[in-house]
C-alpha positions, 0 to 999 in steps of 0.5 A: 500500500505504501509503495502504491501511494509513493508511486501515485505521489511520484506521478503527481509530482512528475505531472506538476513538473512537466506542466511548468516545463517550457514546451518546445516544438520543431518543424521542418519544411517542406515536409511539415507545411510550415506556412500553414502552422505559422498562419494558425499562430497568427490567427490565434494571436490576441494582443500582439505580433512582433515580426523580424524577418529577412524576406517576406514575399508570401502573400498568404502570410502577409494577408494573415498579418493584415487580418490580425491587425484588422481584428485589433491585434497590434502587429509590428513588422521589421524587414531587411531592405531586400523585402522592399523590392517589387516581390516584397510585401512591405507595400501590401502591409503598409497600405493596409495600415500594418506598422512596417519598419525597415532595418537601417544598415547605416545605424547598425554595427560595422561588420568584420571589414568595417563596412555597414553592409550588414543584413537583418537576417532574422526570421522570428516572431513573438506572439502575445509575448508568450510564444516565440517562432524562430529558425531559418524559415523565411516568409516565402513560398520557396521556403515552404515548398522547396527549401530545407528549412527549420523552425523552433516554436517555444513558450520558454520565458527566458527565450521570449525575454531575450527575443523581446530585447532583440526586437526592441533593439531592432526597432531602435535602428529601423526606419519607417517603411516608405511605400513606393509612389505609384505611377499615374497613367496618362490617358491615351490619346485618341487615334485616327477618326477618334482624334478628328472627332475629339478635336472637332468637339473640343475646338468646334472646328471644321473637319479639315482643321480638326484632321490637321490638328489630329495629325500633329498629335 
């Protein structure tokens, strides 16, 4: 009886220990459909999402962040300048009122060669200050479907604290994202008989004069 009771108490103590131990999970692409797991985390965030990612080109992930912002989650995204090109989703996020910052190389530490040509090469996110997502996984379609990538997801409080500190440092050396100016398309000039009719209407001119004016356009 005593042995049985000791066994029960040991089991209960072990259960308590296991509950307080941080949880950690690993994911690998392409086998684990990592993007779907990431979108699920974004969907379940309730208060905040802080993202620092080198490359963000996957529209479904950007859309998930926008959806989170629209339901009241505070979303802040820091990207490397490489995500400001035509394939990056910085514009898409900024146009939908998500806070987007760009890593400012001029404010970063010098590299080994004394140059400020350094990258913001992180790929991590902090959800509700309770879960960290980190690893080699860029937020791209290729990372999900093609490349061999890894992710660690953990609720370890010490690790979360370290990542929060790093994110705060990145914010200090990042600048606001500037959306690209969209070109204004000039209206097409009417051609042929359309040009003649347009000039006749505009100038109340004789058809011959209107034709001459159209030829000069």
